[in-house]
C-alpha positions, -999 to +999 in steps of 0.1 A: +256-700-411+224-688-428+223-662-456+211-633-435+238-638-409+264-641-437+253-608-451+253-591-418+288-603-410+301-593-444+285-559-440+301-554-406+335-566-418+333-544-449+333-513-426+364-526-409+387-538-437+394-549-472+379-577-493+408-600-486+406-593-448+369-600-449+373-633-468+401-644-444+380-636-413+350-654-428+371-686-436+389-686-402+358-682-381+331-705-395+355-728-414+339-751-440+306-732-436+321-700-448+308-683-480+329-684-511+352-656-521+328-647-550+299-644-526+319-621-503+331-601-533+295-597-546+282-585-513+310-560-508+303-546-543+266-544-533+274-525-501+297-501-520+270-493-546+244-489-519+266-464-500+273-444-532+236-443-541+228-430-506+255-403-509+241-393-543+206-391-530+217-370-501+235-346-525+204-343-547+182-336-517+206-311-503+208-293-537+170-291-539+168-277-503+196-251-511+179-240-543+145-238-525+161-216-498+177-194-524+144-190-542+127-180-509+154-154-503+150-139-538+112-138-535+116-122-500+139-095-513+116-088-542+086-084-519+105-062-495+116-039-523+080-033-535 
């Protein structure tokens, strides 16, 4: 199994189960050609960090949008009171 396929399978299995389940599935299916437990562990950690980074980015963008909308409302109220 090539490296890209391994990563794709690990990413898919990561969404379904735990690290131990992923490793068991990877060993059962391709057999001797399966990646090591350390490789699976490293990729699962990478996917977790990537997901957390995306969640943080989404939160930052949402906060900026909310603060911009609040600023527009404040400016609008100021202009309407003049």
